C-alpha positions in Angstrom: -22.2 -37.0 -67.9 -20.2 -34.4 -69.8 -19.8 -31.0 -68.1 -18.5 -28.3 -70.5 -17.5 -26.1 -67.6 -15.0 -28.7 -66.4 -14.2 -30.4 -69.8 -14.3 -27.7 -72.6 -13.3 -30.2 -75.3 -14.6 -33.7 -75.9 -14.3 -36.0 -78.9 -16.3 -39.1 -79.4 -18.6 -41.2 -81.6 -22.3 -40.3 -81.3 -24.3 -43.5 -80.8 -27.8 -42.0 -80.3 -30.1 -39.3 -79.2 -32.8 -39.7 -76.6 -34.8 -36.6 -75.8 -32.4 -33.9 -74.6 -29.5 -36.3 -74.3 -26.7 -37.1 -76.8 -25.3 -40.5 -76.0 -21.7 -41.4 -77.1 -20.2 -44.8 -77.8 -17.9 -44.7 -74.7 -20.9 -44.2 -72.4 -20.6 -40.4 -72.1 -23.9 -38.5 -72.0 -24.3 -34.8 -73.0 -27.4 -33.0 -71.6 -28.3 -30.3 -74.1 -30.7 -28.4 -71.9 -28.1 -28.2 -69.0 -25.7 -26.4 -71.4 -28.2 -23.8 -72.6 -26.2 -20.6 -73.4 -23.0 -22.4 -74.3 -21.6 -22.2 -77.8 -21.1 -25.8 -79.0 -19.6 -26.9 -82.3 -20.4 -30.4 -83.6 -18.4 -31.9 -86.5 -20.0 -34.7 -88.5 -18.0 -37.1 -90.6 
């Protein structure tokens, strides 16, 4: 899982969304609820 406190920058291809989780192509999972209060920027291409 991706932890923004330890890894403040991450770049990857979003594969899907399931509930509160963003799932990336390389297997990394981002838990949106866990990072409540963080400022996150997503760039879509």
